[in-house]
C-alpha positions in Angstrom: -0.1 13.9 -12.7 3.4 14.6 -11.2 5.9 16.7 -13.0 7.6 14.9 -15.9 10.9 13.5 -14.8 14.0 14.3 -16.8 13.7 12.5 -20.2 15.6 9.2 -20.6 16.2 7.9 -24.1 15.1 4.3 -24.1 17.2 3.7 -27.2 20.3 4.2 -25.1 19.3 1.1 -23.1 18.8 -1.1 -26.2 22.4 -1.2 -27.4 25.0 -3.6 -26.1 27.9 -1.9 -24.3 30.9 -1.2 -26.4 33.1 -4.2 -26.9 30.5 -6.7 -25.5 28.5 -9.3 -27.3 24.8 -9.7 -26.3 25.5 -12.0 -23.4 22.5 -13.2 -21.4 20.3 -10.5 -22.7 18.7 -7.4 -21.4 16.8 -8.0 -18.1 14.6 -5.3 -16.5 14.3 -5.1 -12.7 12.6 -2.7 -10.3 12.7 -2.3 -6.5 10.2 -0.5 -4.3 12.2 1.9 -2.1 11.5 4.1 0.9 12.8 7.7 1.3 15.9 6.6 3.2 16.8 3.9 0.6 16.2 6.5 -2.2 18.5 8.9 -0.4 21.2 6.2 0.0 20.9 5.1 -3.6 21.3 8.7 -4.9 24.3 9.2 -2.6 25.9 6.1 -3.9 25.8 4.4 -0.5 23.4 1.6 -1.7 23.3 -0.5 -4.8 19.8 -1.4 -6.1 20.6 -5.1 -6.0 21.2 -4.7 -2.2 17.7 -3.4 -1.6 15.9 -6.2 0.4 12.6 -7.6 -0.7 10.8 -10.1 -2.8 7.8 -10.0 -5.1 5.9 -7.7 -5.4 8.4 -5.3 -3.8 11.0 -6.5 -6.2 10.1 -7.5 -9.7 12.2 -9.1 -12.5 10.5 -8.8 -15.9 13.2 -10.7 -17.6 13.1 -9.9 -21.3 9.4 -8.9 -21.5 10.1 -5.3 -20.7 10.3 -4.1 -24.3 7.2 -5.9 -25.4 5.3 -4.4 -22.5 6.7 -1.0 -23.3 5.4 -1.4 -26.9 2.0 -2.5 -25.8 1.6 0.2 -23.1 2.9 3.2 -25.2 2.7 2.2 -28.9 6.3 3.4 -29.3 9.4 1.4 -30.1 11.7 3.3 -27.7 11.2 6.9 -26.8 8.1 8.7 -25.7 4.5 7.7 -25.5 1.8 8.8 -23.2 2.7 9.6 -19.6 2.8 8.1 -17.0 2.8 4.8 -19.0 6.0 5.8 -20.8 7.8 6.0 -17.5 6.5 2.7 -16.2 9.5 0.8 -17.7 11.9 3.5 -18.7 11.3 6.6 -16.6 12.8 8.3 -13.7 15.9 10.2 -12.6 19.1 8.5 -13.7 21.7 8.1 -11.1 24.9 6.1 -10.4 27.0 4.0 -12.7 25.9 2.6 -16.1 25.2 -1.1 -15.5 25.5 -2.0 -19.2 22.4 -0.4 -20.6 22.4 2.8 -18.8 22.3 3.8 -15.1 19.5 2.9 -12.7 16.6 5.4 -12.6 14.6 6.5 -9.6 10.9 7.3 -9.6 9.3 9.2 -6.7 6.3 7.8 -4.8 4.2 10.4 -6.6 5.2 8.8 -9.9 4.6 5.3 -8.6 1.1 6.2 -7.7 0.5 7.8 -11.1 1.8 4.8 -12.9 -0.2 2.4 -10.7 -3.4 4.3 -11.6 -2.5 4.3 -15.3 -1.7 0.6 -15.4 -4.9 -0.3 -13.6 -6.8 1.9 -16.2 -5.5 0.1 -19.2 -7.8 -2.8 -20.2 -6.1 -6.1 -21.1 -8.4 -6.3 -24.2 -6.8 -3.1 -25.5 -3.3 -4.5 -25.0 -4.3 -7.7 -26.6 -5.5 -5.7 -29.7 -2.2 -3.9 -29.9 -0.2 -7.2 -29.8 1.0 -8.0 -33.3 3.9 -10.5 -33.3 4.8 -9.8 -36.9 5.0 -6.1 -36.5 6.9 -6.4 -33.2 9.5 -8.6 -35.0 9.6 -6.1 -37.9 10.4 -3.3 -35.4 12.9 -5.4 -33.5 10.9 -5.2 -30.3 13.2 -7.1 -27.9 13.7 -10.1 -27.6 13.1 -9.9 -31.4 11.3 -13.2 -31.7 7.5 -13.2 -31.2 4.8 -15.8 -31.6 1.1 -15.1 -31.9 0.5 -16.8 -28.5 3.1 -14.7 -26.7 0.6 -12.1 -25.4 -1.3 -14.7 -23.3 1.6 -17.1 -22.6 4.5 -14.7 -22.1 3.5 -11.0 -21.6 0.3 -11.3 -19.5 2.1 -12.9 -16.5 4.8 -10.2 -16.6 2.2 -7.4 -17.0 0.5 -8.7 -13.8 3.8 -8.7 -12.0 4.4 -5.1 -13.2 0.9 -4.0 -12.0 1.4 -5.7 -8.6 4.7 -4.0 -8.2 3.4 -0.5 -8.8 0.3 -1.3 -6.6 2.6 -2.4 -3.8 4.7 0.8 -4.1 1.7 3.1 -4.4 -0.1 1.6 -1.4 2.9 2.1 0.8 4.0 5.5 -0.5 7.2 4.1 -1.9 9.2 5.1 -5.0 10.8 2.7 -7.4 14.2 2.1 -8.9 14.5 0.6 -12.3 17.5 -0.9 -14.0 18.1 -2.7 -17.3 21.1 -5.0 -17.1 
């Protein structure tokens, strides 16, 4: 497994910016980036939203990010087993805060490790971990869960996440994550 990236506290992403109401909600996106794009992003010469691409190179998990983090790590916010803990909230922070923290860059090495870990987690295990009542109790975003949400809501987004990391890993690309 690659060296652990600088820790990022997920809890910092779950608070609305000072002086702002909740707005449209917290949306998680990730872009697969090559070495040149990563260099431009870190230098401030490229905004993640300007990285070209479509699925699976670019993925929008909408509000499913926190439920997926919970299922993959068993933690509300911080920590959990690596590399799964970094799948949604890992990487090197850079740039300006977009409302819930700055974007974060994961190296191609990390993308490969996360891809392998995501492929190794059986859906049945995640289905067993899904507990709508407990997730509501813990305020797992978006805070309102129904017993059918694993199959109906989270499973399609989990497949998008897996496809995204498989795409990046197979092309030796890193990823940039952002919660806005």
